[in-house]
C-alpha positions in Angstrom: 0.0 0.0 0.0 2.9 2.4 0.7 3.9 2.4 -3.0 0.2 3.0 -4.0 0.1 6.0 -1.6 3.4 7.4 -3.0 2.1 7.0 -6.5 -1.1 8.8 -5.6 0.8 11.6 -3.9 2.8 12.1 -7.1 -0.4 12.2 -9.1 -1.9 14.8 -6.8 1.3 16.9 -7.0 1.2 16.7 -10.8 -2.5 17.7 -10.8 -1.7 20.7 -8.5 1.2 21.8 -10.9 -1.2 21.6 -13.8 -3.9 23.6 -12.0 -1.4 26.3 -11.1 0.3 26.4 -14.5 0.1 29.8 -16.1 -1.0 30.1 -19.7 1.4 31.4 -22.4 2.0 35.1 -22.5 -1.0 37.0 -23.9 -3.3 34.0 -23.6 -5.7 32.7 -21.1 -7.1 29.3 -20.3 -10.4 28.3 -21.7 -13.2 27.4 -19.3 -12.9 23.8 -20.6 -9.2 23.7 -19.8 -9.7 25.0 -16.2 -12.7 22.6 -15.7 -10.6 19.6 -16.8 -7.7 20.6 -14.5 -10.1 21.0 -11.6 -11.6 17.6 -12.3 -8.2 16.0 -12.5 -7.2 17.6 -9.2 -10.4 16.4 -7.5 -10.0 12.9 -8.8 -6.4 12.7 -7.6 -7.3 14.0 -4.2 -10.2 11.6 -3.9 -8.1 8.6 -4.9 -5.5 9.5 -2.3 -8.1 10.0 0.4 -9.6 6.6 -0.4 -6.3 4.8 -0.4 -5.3 6.0 3.0 -6.3 3.9 6.0 -9.5 5.0 7.7 -7.9 5.3 11.1 -5.6 8.1 9.9 -8.6 10.6 10.0 -9.7 12.1 13.3 -12.9 10.6 14.5 -14.4 14.0 15.1 -14.5 14.5 11.3 -17.1 11.8 11.1 -19.5 12.8 13.8 -22.8 13.8 12.4 -25.2 16.2 14.0 -28.5 14.6 15.1 -31.2 15.2 12.6 -33.7 16.4 15.2 -31.7 19.6 15.7 -32.3 20.8 12.1 -36.0 20.0 12.3 -36.6 21.7 15.6 -34.9 25.0 14.6 -37.2 28.0 14.4 -37.5 29.8 11.1 -35.6 33.1 11.1 -37.2 36.4 10.3 -35.0 36.5 7.1 -36.2 33.1 6.0 -39.8 34.0 6.7 -39.4 37.2 4.7 -38.0 35.2 1.7 -40.9 32.8 1.9 -43.4 35.6 2.0 -41.8 37.3 -1.0 -41.8 34.1 -2.9 -45.4 33.5 -2.2 -46.3 37.0 -3.2 -44.5 36.5 -6.5 -46.3 33.2 -7.1 -49.7 34.5 -6.1 -49.3 38.0 -7.7 
């Protein structure tokens, strides 16, 4: 596994270099080029994360908040105003 992690770290470094690479003088990257570079970076990072042993990550990162907290929360005045404005647009 150690060789696999080293390989994936190298892939991630390469993806970072590509993401940070400046275009030629007087040119700019197309949206497609930037999008592909971003996808490559995300794929390399994901592969490395999945290859590392699970016990390397702090347990606190995986604690989820109980669902009842989100349901019991009162609606803020701002949220209520947005709902009222949306209903006025729909009904108006």
